[in-house]
C-alpha positions as MATLAB code, in Angstrom:
seq = 'MSAQKLTLPSPAKLNLMLHILGRREDGYHELQTLFQFLDYGDELTFAVREDGVIQLHTEFDGVPHDSNLIVRAAKKLQAQSGCPLGIDIWIDKILPMGGGIGGGSSNAATTLLGLNHLWQLGWDHDRLAALGLTLGADVPVFVRGHAAFAEGVGEKLTPVEPEEPWYVVLVPQVSVSTAEIFSDPLLTRNSSPIKVRPVPKGNSRNDCLPVVARRYPEVRNALNLLGKFTEAKLTGTGSCVFGGFPSKAEADKVSALLTETLTGFVAKGSNVSMLHRKLQSLL';
ca = [
     121.802 -127.410   13.035;
     118.531 -127.191   11.115;
     118.206 -125.071    8.001;
     115.875 -122.831   10.017;
     118.431 -121.769   12.637;
     122.059 -120.707   12.330;
     124.813 -119.251   14.540;
     127.580 -117.333   12.766;
     130.697 -115.387   13.847;
     131.038 -111.656   13.188;
     134.776 -110.938   13.152;
     136.711 -107.789   14.027;
     138.973 -106.114   11.470;
     142.129 -104.055   11.696;
     143.293 -101.259    9.406;
     146.983 -102.115    8.993;
     147.460  -98.669    7.428;
     145.141  -95.760    6.589;
     146.078  -92.882    4.295;
     143.679  -90.015    3.544;
     144.166  -88.653    0.040;
     141.569  -85.893   -0.008;
     138.011  -84.834    0.721;
     135.305  -85.426   -1.894;
     132.483  -83.073   -2.815;
     129.969  -85.346   -1.040;
     131.855  -84.844    2.248;
     133.357  -88.341    2.286;
     137.127  -88.808    2.159;
     139.153  -90.615   -0.494;
     141.379  -93.077    1.290;
     143.657  -96.045    0.931;
     143.651  -98.670    3.635;
     144.624 -102.275    4.257;
     142.011 -104.482    5.938;
     142.782 -107.714    7.755;
     140.411 -109.796    9.894;
     140.880 -111.127   13.404;
     139.806 -114.558   14.621;
     137.839 -112.764   17.320;
     134.406 -111.212   17.289;
     130.721 -111.247   18.085;
     128.370 -114.161   17.458;
     124.919 -113.852   15.886;
     122.149 -116.437   16.013;
     119.341 -116.381   13.463;
     116.019 -118.268   13.462;
     113.657 -118.063   10.488;
     110.109 -116.772   11.041;
     107.230 -117.408    8.668;
     105.403 -114.135    9.418;
     107.854 -111.686    7.806;
     108.688 -109.948   11.115;
     112.320 -108.928   11.752;
     113.099 -108.937   15.474;
     116.448 -108.298   17.167;
     116.081 -109.676   20.695;
     119.286 -108.161   22.099;
     118.992 -104.563   23.280;
     121.723 -101.980   22.727;
     121.940  -99.005   25.067;
     121.089  -95.805   23.231;
     120.360  -97.553   19.906;
     116.655  -97.882   19.014;
     115.696 -101.293   17.555;
     115.012 -100.064   14.017;
     118.201  -97.935   13.907;
     120.469 -100.901   14.619;
     122.601 -101.834   11.583;
     121.632 -105.493   12.050;
     117.918 -104.682   11.708;
     118.520 -102.210    8.869;
     120.553 -104.836    6.968;
     117.835 -107.476    7.424;
     115.042 -105.107    6.342;
     116.942 -103.895    3.270;
     117.675 -107.447    2.142;
     114.067 -108.472    2.755;
     112.740 -105.480    0.782;
     115.153 -105.820   -2.145;
     114.779 -109.594   -2.468;
     110.996 -109.600   -1.962;
     111.422 -112.427    0.566;
     108.218 -113.102    2.585;
     110.130 -114.709    5.484;
     111.169 -112.943    8.698;
     113.928 -113.544   11.238;
     114.622 -113.617   14.968;
     118.150 -112.450   15.805;
     120.254 -112.642   18.972;
     123.799 -111.336   19.363;
     126.545 -112.170   21.839;
     128.307 -108.782   21.711;
     131.977 -108.532   22.702;
     133.357 -106.016   20.169;
     133.368 -102.440   21.519;
     131.309  -99.681   19.879;
     133.434  -96.865   18.430;
     136.574  -98.986   18.593;
     137.591  -98.880   14.944;
     137.455 -102.663   14.658;
     134.298 -102.751   12.567;
     131.770 -104.150   15.054;
     128.610 -102.659   13.532;
     129.709 -103.143    9.916;
     130.709 -106.739   10.634;
     127.336 -107.426   12.304;
     125.534 -106.022    9.230;
     127.599 -108.204    6.866;
     127.043 -111.347    8.971;
     123.311 -110.579    8.870;
     123.310 -110.212    5.065;
     125.273 -113.438    4.527;
     123.329 -115.355    7.182;
     119.924 -114.377    5.797;
     121.025 -114.992    2.207;
     121.800 -118.552    3.355;
     118.713 -119.143    5.542;
     116.232 -117.502    3.178;
     117.910 -119.331    0.252;
     118.091 -116.162   -1.853;
     121.118 -117.206   -3.900;
     122.586 -113.680   -4.055;
     126.288 -113.519   -4.951;
     128.885 -111.511   -3.023;
     128.856 -108.647   -5.558;
     125.155 -108.058   -5.029;
     125.352 -108.395   -1.246;
     128.397 -106.068   -1.095;
     126.577 -103.414   -3.169;
     123.655 -103.538   -0.722;
     126.132 -103.499    2.185;
     127.777 -100.318    0.889;
     124.442  -98.481    1.362;
     124.712  -99.365    5.082;
     128.363  -98.358    5.589;
     131.700  -98.064    3.793;
     133.250 -100.988    5.723;
     130.396 -103.469    5.154;
     131.605 -104.728    1.706;
     134.975 -105.994    2.982;
     133.174 -108.116    5.596;
     130.735 -109.397    2.954;
     133.622 -110.473    0.706;
     135.586 -111.908    3.603;
     139.157 -111.537    2.359;
     141.969 -109.232    3.492;
     142.018 -106.354    1.040;
     143.665 -103.152   -0.087;
     140.783 -100.660   -0.202;
     140.405  -97.405   -2.114;
     137.655  -94.841   -2.693;
     135.698  -94.495    0.560;
     136.889  -98.039    1.316;
     134.641  -99.876   -1.136;
     137.090 -100.578   -4.028;
     138.715 -103.774   -2.836;
     141.761 -105.681   -4.105;
     142.430 -108.981   -2.265;
     145.863 -109.134   -0.604;
     147.837 -111.613    1.504;
     149.635 -109.763    4.331;
     151.424 -111.718    7.060;
     149.122 -113.185    9.724;
     150.768 -112.395   13.066;
     149.268 -112.598   16.528;
     147.990 -109.236   17.702;
     147.641 -107.606   21.079;
     144.629 -105.282   20.838;
     144.084 -102.693   23.559;
     140.607 -101.223   24.040;
     140.734  -97.743   25.630;
     137.447  -97.069   27.398;
     136.361  -94.259   25.079;
     134.136  -94.271   22.019;
     135.689  -92.251   19.198;
     133.315  -90.511   16.787;
     134.430  -91.148   13.199;
     132.615  -88.018   11.993;
     134.425  -85.906   14.611;
     137.858  -87.177   13.535;
     137.165  -86.760    9.807;
     135.959  -83.179   10.338;
     138.983  -82.139   12.461;
     140.772  -79.229   10.717;
     144.179  -80.679   11.648;
     143.553  -84.033    9.933;
     146.066  -84.854    7.158;
     144.089  -85.007    3.917;
     146.793  -84.896    1.249;
     148.717  -88.170    1.481;
     150.178  -89.301   -1.848;
     148.443  -92.365   -3.277;
     150.358  -95.645   -3.086;
     150.764  -97.038   -6.599;
     152.752 -100.146   -5.698;
     151.187 -103.519   -4.837;
     151.523 -105.028   -2.360;
     151.710 -102.045   -0.038;
     155.401 -101.326    0.612;
     156.684 -101.859    4.130;
     157.117  -98.570    5.955;
     153.796  -97.279    4.658;
     151.950  -98.516    7.713;
     150.959  -95.192    9.244;
     147.410  -94.146   10.054;
     146.711  -90.500    9.145;
     144.018  -90.338   11.854;
     146.431  -91.212   14.670;
     147.786  -87.709   15.492;
     144.265  -86.264   15.721;
     142.899  -89.132   17.844;
     145.933  -89.175   20.146;
     145.608  -85.431   20.695;
     141.879  -85.592   21.495;
     141.873  -88.782   23.591;
     144.527  -89.157   26.309;
     143.332  -92.759   26.933;
     144.327  -93.674   23.367;
     147.650  -91.833   23.677;
     148.366  -93.795   26.862;
     147.607  -97.152   25.189;
     149.853  -96.291   22.216;
     152.713  -95.359   24.563;
     152.401  -98.518   26.677;
     152.112 -100.981   23.778;
     154.834  -99.050   21.920;
     157.380 -100.237   24.499;
     157.063 -103.782   23.075;
     156.306 -103.378   19.358;
     155.140 -100.803   16.795;
     151.801  -99.646   18.200;
     149.144  -98.625   15.675;
     145.643  -97.210   15.664;
     142.923  -99.052   13.728;
     140.446  -96.938   11.749;
     139.605  -93.759   13.628;
     140.125  -95.667   16.904;
     139.834  -96.127   19.748;
     141.498  -99.569   19.587;
     145.289  -99.810   19.442;
     147.171 -102.887   18.205;
     150.607 -104.377   17.658;
     151.786 -107.584   15.976;
     153.868 -110.431   17.448;
     155.346 -113.534   15.780;
     153.819 -116.022   18.243;
     150.839 -116.414   20.548;
     153.191 -116.914   23.481;
     154.832 -113.511   22.949;
     151.488 -111.761   22.431;
     150.071 -113.419   25.566;
     153.087 -112.328   27.612;
     152.758 -108.658   26.618;
     148.977 -108.759   26.972;
     149.292 -110.111   30.521;
     151.532 -107.178   31.462;
     149.311 -104.517   29.885;
     145.847 -105.791   30.750;
     146.534 -105.381   34.458;
     145.682 -101.706   33.907;
     144.058 -101.688   30.424;
     141.314 -103.691   28.728;
     142.451 -105.788   25.789;
     142.665 -109.161   24.079;
     144.943 -111.346   21.951;
     143.794 -112.534   18.508;
     145.266 -114.103   15.377;
     145.328 -112.092   12.160;
     143.457 -113.870    9.383;
     143.283 -113.150    5.650;
     140.103 -115.210    5.293;
     137.293 -114.166    7.617;
     136.148 -116.771   10.152;
     132.582 -116.008    8.989;
     133.460 -117.233    5.497;
     135.238 -120.311    6.823;
     132.071 -121.175    8.780;
     129.762 -120.580    5.784;
     132.059 -122.688    3.591;
     131.726 -125.569    6.056;
     127.926 -125.451    5.672;
     128.024 -126.009    1.895;
];
């Protein structure tokens, strides 16, 4: 592939646990969470333009071109680096919006890393992650590309090495608003901080789950059905629900039973993002 064109993966993530410690004065919440990537995601293709124009050629229903995180990421990087080049971008979108698996944040991070490579900017991950944080709290973990224990609003990252099982991920056909969940009066906001590393087993709850399950019967249904086979968890503020299995064969078997009535997929947990594996292979 020429240096002018590049296709890169944009992986999903799971929150293996999510504890909310309190609300900050700026309205954001202090949290502790454990991020792991999936070998499953969208795919973005980039082609360099000489005229400085940034053009996303894939349309998103209800999202104006310039509001899309992909375009915003590209424009911010262009402005802050002073790069005169532009970019054409296409996306093969399979990750659901509002699913809690990081679709938009992952797309933004893939854009930052892809353009840093194509435009030959030479920015390091610290600098790209700092820019990514201005786009969304989950963007830095995708920029850094390693499973991490996250604190603050999710931006203080410590690399970790959790097990890498096969996951069944169910995708209830609802889009959950993060803002709505975080402003719910019944949300737990006083979990005790975990001081131990790695995160002790048994601390795998998601404080958002009771609120989401109460508001969205589709999510409650998915949790109940998957819960018959393994511990069923919510990722982020939802809507996606997941459970781990020791082998692909077992995950496939359960997925086949559940996806007769629900949408879902099987994917391998990965502590190194497939985006970073691909970029490494280009060096």
